[in-house]
C-alpha positions in Angstrom: -4.4 -16.2 -22.3 -6.8 -13.7 -21.6 -7.2 -12.2 -18.3 -9.8 -10.5 -17.2 -10.3 -8.4 -13.5 -10.7 -5.6 -12.4 -8.5 -4.0 -9.5 -10.7 -1.4 -8.0 -8.2 0.1 -5.7 -5.4 0.1 -8.3 -8.4 1.1 -11.4 -6.8 -1.3 -13.8 -8.4 -3.7 -16.2 -6.3 -6.7 -17.0 -6.1 -7.9 -20.4 -4.5 -10.0 -22.8 -1.2 -10.1 -20.7 -0.1 -12.6 -22.9 1.2 -16.2 -23.0 2.4 -17.7 -19.5 5.8 -19.7 -19.9 4.2 -22.6 -17.9 1.5 -22.8 -20.3 3.4 -24.6 -23.3 5.2 -27.8 -24.0 8.6 -28.1 -23.5 10.8 -29.0 -27.0 14.6 -30.3 -27.3 14.9 -28.2 -30.4 14.5 -25.4 -28.5 17.2 -23.2 -27.1 18.0 -23.4 -23.6 16.6 -20.0 -22.0 14.2 -19.2 -25.2 10.4 -20.1 -26.4 9.2 -21.0 -30.1 8.3 -17.0 -30.5 11.8 -16.0 -29.9 11.1 -15.0 -26.4 14.5 -14.6 -24.1 12.9 -15.2 -20.9 15.9 -15.1 -19.2 16.6 -11.4 -20.1 13.1 -10.7 -19.6 13.1 -12.0 -15.8 16.5 -10.1 -15.6 15.1 -7.0 -16.8 12.1 -7.0 -14.2 14.1 -8.2 -11.3 16.5 -4.9 -11.6 13.2 -3.0 -11.8 12.4 -4.6 -8.7 15.4 -3.6 -6.7 14.8 -0.4 -7.8 11.3 0.6 -7.5 11.2 -1.6 -4.4 13.5 0.7 -2.4 12.2 4.0 -3.4 8.7 2.5 -2.5 9.0 1.5 1.0 12.8 3.6 1.8 14.7 0.6 2.4 18.5 0.5 2.2 20.5 -1.7 -0.3 20.4 -4.8 1.7 18.3 -7.5 0.2 14.7 -7.7 2.4 15.3 -11.6 2.4 18.9 -12.9 2.8 19.8 -16.1 2.5 19.1 -17.9 5.8 19.1 -20.9 7.8 15.8 -20.9 8.3 15.2 -21.3 5.0 14.0 -25.2 5.1 12.0 -27.7 3.1 11.1 -30.9 5.0 9.0 -34.2 4.0 5.7 -33.6 5.3 3.4 -36.7 6.0 -0.4 -36.4 4.7 -3.6 -36.1 6.9 -6.5 -38.1 6.0 -5.0 -39.0 2.8 -4.5 -35.3 1.8 -1.8 -33.0 1.6 -2.7 -30.3 4.6 -3.1 -27.2 3.6 0.5 -24.7 3.4 2.4 -27.9 2.3 4.1 -28.1 -0.9 3.7 -30.7 -3.6 6.8 -31.3 -5.4 6.0 -33.0 -9.2 7.5 -36.7 -8.9 9.8 -36.9 -12.3 9.5 -40.3 -12.2 5.6 -39.3 -13.5 6.0 -36.4 -15.4 9.6 -37.0 -17.1 9.6 -40.5 -17.6 6.3 -41.2 -19.1 3.0 -39.8 -21.0 2.5 -36.6 -18.9 0.1 -37.8 -16.6 -3.7 -36.2 -15.6 -1.8 -34.2 -13.3 0.5 -32.3 -15.8 -2.4 -31.1 -17.8 -4.2 -29.7 -14.2 -1.1 -27.9 -13.7 -0.6 -26.7 -18.0 2.4 -27.9 -16.8 3.9 -30.6 -19.7 7.9 -31.4 -19.3 9.6 -33.5 -21.6 12.8 -35.9 -21.5 14.1 -34.2 -24.3 14.1 -31.1 -22.8 16.9 -28.8 -22.0 18.2 -29.4 -18.4 17.1 -25.8 -16.8 13.4 -26.7 -19.0 13.3 -30.4 -17.4 13.6 -28.9 -14.1 10.7 -26.3 -14.6 8.7 -29.7 -13.1 5.2 -28.3 -11.0 5.7 -27.1 -7.5 2.2 -26.7 -6.1 1.2 -24.3 -2.7 -2.1 -26.0 -1.1 -3.9 -22.7 -0.1 -7.4 -24.6 0.7 -9.2 -27.2 1.4 -13.3 -27.6 1.2 -15.6 -30.1 1.3 -15.6 -31.0 -2.4 -12.1 -29.9 -3.6 -8.2 -29.0 -2.5 -7.0 -25.9 -4.2 -3.4 -24.4 -4.4 -1.4 -21.7 -6.4 1.3 -23.4 -8.9 4.6 -21.5 -7.9 7.3 -19.8 -10.0 5.6 -19.6 -13.2 5.8 -15.3 -14.0 2.8 -14.1 -16.3 5.8 -11.6 -17.8 3.9 -8.3 -15.6 4.4 -6.8 -13.0 0.8 -5.2 -11.4 2.9 -1.8 -12.4 2.8 -3.0 -16.2 -1.0 -2.7 -16.0 -1.2 0.7 -14.1 -2.1 -0.5 -10.7 -1.6 2.0 -8.0 -0.1 -0.4 -5.4 1.8 -2.8 -5.9 3.2 -1.6 -8.5 6.9 -3.7 -8.2 4.8 -7.3 -8.1 5.0 -9.8 -10.4 1.7 -11.6 -11.1 2.4 -15.5 -11.7 -0.1 -17.8 -13.5 -1.7 -19.9 -10.1 -3.0 -23.0 -12.3 -5.0 -23.7 -15.3 -8.6 -23.5 -13.5 -10.1 -20.0 -13.5 -10.6 -18.2 -10.1 -9.1 -15.1 -10.4 -7.0 -13.1 -8.2 -5.7 -14.6 -5.1 -2.5 -13.7 -2.9 -0.5 -15.3 -0.5 1.5 -13.0 2.3 3.0 -12.8 5.5 -0.3 -11.4 7.0 -2.5 -13.7 9.0 -4.0 -10.6 10.4 -5.0 -8.9 7.6 -9.3 -9.6 7.2 -10.2 -12.0 5.2 -7.3 -13.8 5.4 -6.5 -17.4 6.2 -3.8 -18.9 7.8 -1.5 -21.3 5.5 1.4 -21.2 8.2 2.5 -19.7 10.8 3.4 -15.9 10.0 2.5 -16.8 5.9 -1.5 -16.5 5.0 -3.6 -16.4 1.4 -6.2 -14.3 0.8 -8.7 -12.9 -2.4 -9.6 -9.9 -1.7 -7.6 -7.3 -3.6 -9.1 -4.0 -2.0 -8.2 -4.9 1.4 -5.2 -5.8 0.9 -4.2 -2.5 -0.6 -5.6 -0.4 2.4 -3.7 -2.6 4.9 -0.1 -1.0 2.8 -2.2 2.8 2.3 -3.8 2.6 5.6 -2.0 0.2 7.8 1.3 -1.8 8.6 1.8 -3.4 5.6 4.7 -3.7 3.2 3.8 -4.5 -0.6 7.1 -6.7 -0.8 5.3 -9.0 1.5 2.6 -10.2 -1.1 2.8 -12.6 -4.0 0.4 -12.5 -6.8 -1.5 -15.4 -8.5 -4.0 -15.4 -11.4 -6.2 -19.1 -11.4 -5.2 -22.0 -9.3 -4.9 -25.7 -9.4 -7.7 -27.7 -8.2 -8.5 -31.0 -7.1 -12.2 -32.2 -7.0 -12.5 -35.1 -3.9 -12.6 -38.0 -6.7 -9.7 -36.9 -8.0 -7.6 -36.9 -4.7 -6.3 -40.3 -4.9 -3.7 -38.6 -7.2 -2.2 -37.5 -4.5 -1.5 -40.5 -2.7 2.2 -41.7 -2.3 1.6 -45.1 -3.7 0.7 -43.2 -7.2 4.4 -41.9 -7.2 2.9 -38.5 -8.7 3.5 -36.0 -6.0 6.0 -35.5 -3.2 4.3 -33.4 -0.3 7.1 -30.9 1.5 6.4 -28.0 4.0 8.6 -24.9 2.8 9.5 -22.0 5.8 7.6 -19.0 4.8 10.2 -16.9 3.8 11.5 -18.8 1.1 8.1 -19.5 0.0 7.6 -15.0 -0.5 11.4 -14.6 -1.7 11.5 -13.3 -5.7 14.3 -14.5 -7.8 17.8 -12.4 -7.4 19.0 -13.3 -10.6 17.9 -14.7 -13.9 20.6 -17.4 -13.4 18.7 -18.9 -10.3 17.5 -22.6 -11.3 13.8 -23.1 -10.9 12.1 -23.5 -7.8 11.7 -27.5 -8.4 15.8 -27.8 -8.2 16.1 -24.9 -5.5 14.2 -26.7 -3.4 15.1 -30.5 -4.2 18.2 -30.0 -3.0 17.5 -28.1 0.2 15.0 -31.0 1.1 17.7 -34.0 0.1 16.9 -37.3 0.6 14.6 -38.8 -2.3 14.1 -35.4 -4.1 17.7 -35.4 -4.5 18.3 -38.3 -5.6 15.8 -38.1 -8.1 16.9 -34.6 -8.9 20.3 -36.7 -9.7 18.7 -39.2 -11.2 16.8 -37.4 -14.1 19.7 -34.5 -14.4 18.0 -31.7 -13.2 20.6 -30.1 -11.1 23.4 -27.3 -12.6 27.0 -29.4 -12.9 28.2 -27.6 -9.4 25.2 -28.4 -7.0 
């Protein structure tokens, strides 16, 4: 996967950052936490999270206390469609009945994620989770959550946001976008109360260098997931492909504390309860202790 972008304030050219874990077909023959190329992704994530903890404290002058403490305010709740479309700021969770129980639908191709019933539990639980970021006259746009590219911005010599992971936002070419907790950042648009999106990296750099922003309150995505208006019927409840929920802003922004954390789909489904929890149990997507 070739990513070409120029981050002016970081003065870095992103190129050839490698194949993301999201863009592969799960295979039961593979070990639980490795890819076909022998990459141990849990070990890689462990390495990155340790780097994050060390660099973040130095960068922000913070104590050793975690930035996002476990909170009762971390919620995942069902949300209703508006005019047949999920509202901006909502999250679409893949319905395992469609993604695992049949030939992968067009939706799987749209996200680049094609799981299999024969995969390990953790691989099956890495179902697509998409944050809806924008609605235009001819499309609905979002970013795939939890699909780490394997790189931090600092790995590519960016001068700002060095500790921030770069996530693969989808297969539709759109460049870099950000989700953050600064609706007042110029050029941003609000997703939820206290959560916004933007696509001006220079403005974001200025916001943390000269303004009130913290680099730790940003998430970065390369490319996106897109539905054209003639494809919106894919989201209809009767199609049983996607389940719309709303996720609290801090939960959306947090980074993994450990490589042993379950995939986002499993975490969100347990918090949501109801139909999502029942589906997770039916398809064996939760750890035994859940």
